[in-house]
C-alpha positions in Angstrom: 3.7 -20.8 -7.1 6.8 -19.7 -5.0 6.4 -20.0 -1.4 6.8 -16.9 0.8 7.1 -16.3 4.5 4.0 -14.9 6.4 3.5 -11.1 5.9 1.4 -8.8 7.8 0.5 -5.9 5.5 -0.7 -2.6 6.7 -1.9 0.3 4.3 -1.1 3.9 5.6 -4.1 5.6 7.3 -6.2 8.3 5.4 -4.3 11.2 4.4 -5.6 14.8 3.8 -5.1 14.2 0.1 -7.0 10.9 0.3 -9.9 12.8 2.0 -9.6 15.6 -0.9 -9.6 13.0 -3.8 -6.1 14.1 -4.6 -3.6 11.9 -6.7 -0.8 11.3 -4.2 1.6 8.9 -5.9 5.0 9.6 -4.4 4.1 13.3 -3.3 3.9 13.7 0.3 0.7 14.2 2.2 0.1 13.8 5.9 -2.4 11.8 7.8 -5.8 13.2 8.6 -7.5 12.9 12.1 -9.2 9.9 10.5 -6.0 8.5 9.1 -4.4 8.6 12.8 -7.5 6.7 14.1 -6.9 4.1 11.3 -3.2 3.7 12.5 -4.5 3.3 16.3 -6.9 0.5 15.0 -3.9 -1.2 13.6 -1.9 -0.7 16.8 -4.7 -2.8 18.5 -4.4 -5.5 16.1 -0.6 -5.6 15.8 0.1 -5.6 19.5 0.1 -9.5 19.8 1.9 -9.8 16.7 4.7 -7.4 17.4 5.3 -9.3 20.9 7.0 -12.1 18.7 9.4 -9.4 17.4 9.2 -9.7 13.6 11.1 -7.4 11.4 9.1 -4.3 10.2 9.9 -2.6 6.8 8.2 0.6 5.8 7.9 2.8 2.7 9.9 5.9 3.4 7.1 8.3 2.4 5.8 10.4 5.5 2.3 9.0 5.4 3.6 5.4 6.0 6.1 6.4 8.5 3.3 8.4 10.4 1.3 5.2 10.3 4.1 3.1 11.5 4.9 5.2 14.2 1.5 4.8 15.7 0.5 1.2 14.4 3.9 -0.4 15.4 3.8 1.1 18.8 7.0 3.1 18.5 9.1 0.0 17.7 12.1 0.4 15.3 11.5 -0.2 11.6 13.6 -0.3 8.5 12.5 1.6 5.2 12.7 0.4 1.7 12.3 2.7 -1.2 11.0 -0.4 -3.2 7.7 0.0 -1.2 7.0 3.7 -2.2 3.6 4.0 -4.0 3.6 4.3 -7.7 4.9 7.4 -9.3 1.9 9.1 -10.9 3.7 11.4 -13.1 1.8 14.4 -14.3 -1.1 13.6 -12.2 0.4 13.9 -8.8 -1.3 16.4 -6.7 -4.3 16.9 -9.0 -7.8 16.1 -8.1 -9.1 12.9 -9.6 -12.2 14.7 -10.6 -10.3 17.0 -12.7 -8.2 14.1 -14.4 -11.3 12.2 -15.2 -12.3 15.0 -17.5 -9.4 14.1 -19.8 -8.4 10.5 -19.4 -6.0 8.5 -21.8 -7.6 6.2 -24.2 -8.8 2.8 -22.6 -9.0 4.3 -19.1 -12.5 5.4 -17.6 -13.6 6.8 -14.3 -14.7 3.1 -13.5 -11.2 1.5 -14.3 -9.5 -0.1 -11.2 -7.1 2.1 -9.5 -4.2 0.0 -10.4 -5.1 0.7 -14.2 -5.8 4.3 -13.6 -2.6 5.2 -11.9 -0.4 3.1 -14.3 -1.9 5.2 -17.1 -0.7 8.5 -15.7 1.3 10.6 -18.3 5.1 10.8 -17.3 4.4 8.1 -14.6 6.1 5.0 -13.8 3.8 2.5 -15.3 2.8 -1.1 -14.5 5.8 -3.2 -15.6 8.3 -0.9 -13.7 6.3 -0.5 -10.7 5.6 -4.3 -10.5 9.3 -5.2 -11.0 10.3 -2.7 -8.1 7.8 -4.2 -5.7 8.6 -7.8 -6.8 12.2 -7.2 -6.1 11.3 -6.4 -2.6 9.0 -9.4 -2.2 11.9 -11.6 -3.3 14.0 -10.4 -0.4 11.5 -11.6 2.2 13.1 -14.6 4.1 11.1 -14.6 7.5 7.6 -13.5 8.9 7.7 -9.9 8.3 5.5 -6.6 8.8 5.3 -4.2 6.0 3.6 -0.9 5.9 3.2 0.8 2.7 0.5 2.0 0.2 -2.6 1.0 -1.5 -1.3 0.2 -5.0 2.3 -0.9 -3.9 0.2 -3.0 -1.3 -1.9 -4.6 -4.1 1.2 -5.7 -5.9 2.8 -7.0 -2.7 -0.4 -9.0 -1.8 -0.8 -10.1 -5.4 2.9 -11.4 -5.7 2.4 -13.2 -2.3 -0.9 -14.8 -3.4 0.0 -15.5 -7.1 -2.6 -13.3 -8.6 -3.0 -12.0 -12.3 -2.8 -8.2 -13.2 -6.8 -8.4 -13.5 -7.0 -9.8 -10.0 -4.8 -7.5 -8.4 -7.1 -4.6 -9.4 -9.8 -6.3 -7.7 -8.2 -6.5 -4.2 -9.8 -4.3 -1.6 -7.7 -1.4 -0.3 -8.8 -0.8 3.3 -7.3 1.4 5.9 -7.3 0.6 9.7 -6.9 -3.1 9.2 -4.1 -5.8 8.8 -3.8 -8.1 5.9 -2.4 -11.4 6.8 -0.8 -13.3 3.8 0.2 -16.9 4.4 0.3 -20.0 2.2 -0.9 -18.0 -0.9 -3.9 -16.8 1.0 -5.0 -13.5 2.3 -7.2 -12.9 5.5 -8.0 -9.6 7.1 -7.9 -8.6 10.6 -10.0 -5.6 11.6 -11.4 -4.0 15.0 -14.9 -4.6 15.4 
């Protein structure tokens, strides 16, 4: 397995659309009040890490920038389009409950989120999405903080830990915590 530098990964806090059960993909939605609390929890966890001044790279979508502004304590960061969430095509903006009424063959309401989103009609699909995120991962040369999304985060974490596609879909997708990826292993920092 290729060796990578240490990465601290933060998923954005809960958005209004997360709370409503809407598919976001690359469509903009803002943090909910609970999402701002998630980012504040991450800020407590990140303070000692940020004291070492690692580079911070963030998805350019509004929900990740809102999270980064809080969780990174107002410090500067770069954005990178390769960290955007999967493009979910025709499903973006629709309630998952409505989509579940007419799913593509082989996809059920119990399918891992990765497989569900990758099956979206008119969407990005797994191979293009994975290639985009892996292209970002391959640029990492020093310990780095990354703020992105649930599924792009699963791909990033999977690449850093050498996971298969099936294993990616089993990764947790928590908000308000920090995933630490080092030497092919993942640990989770959370506020008690």
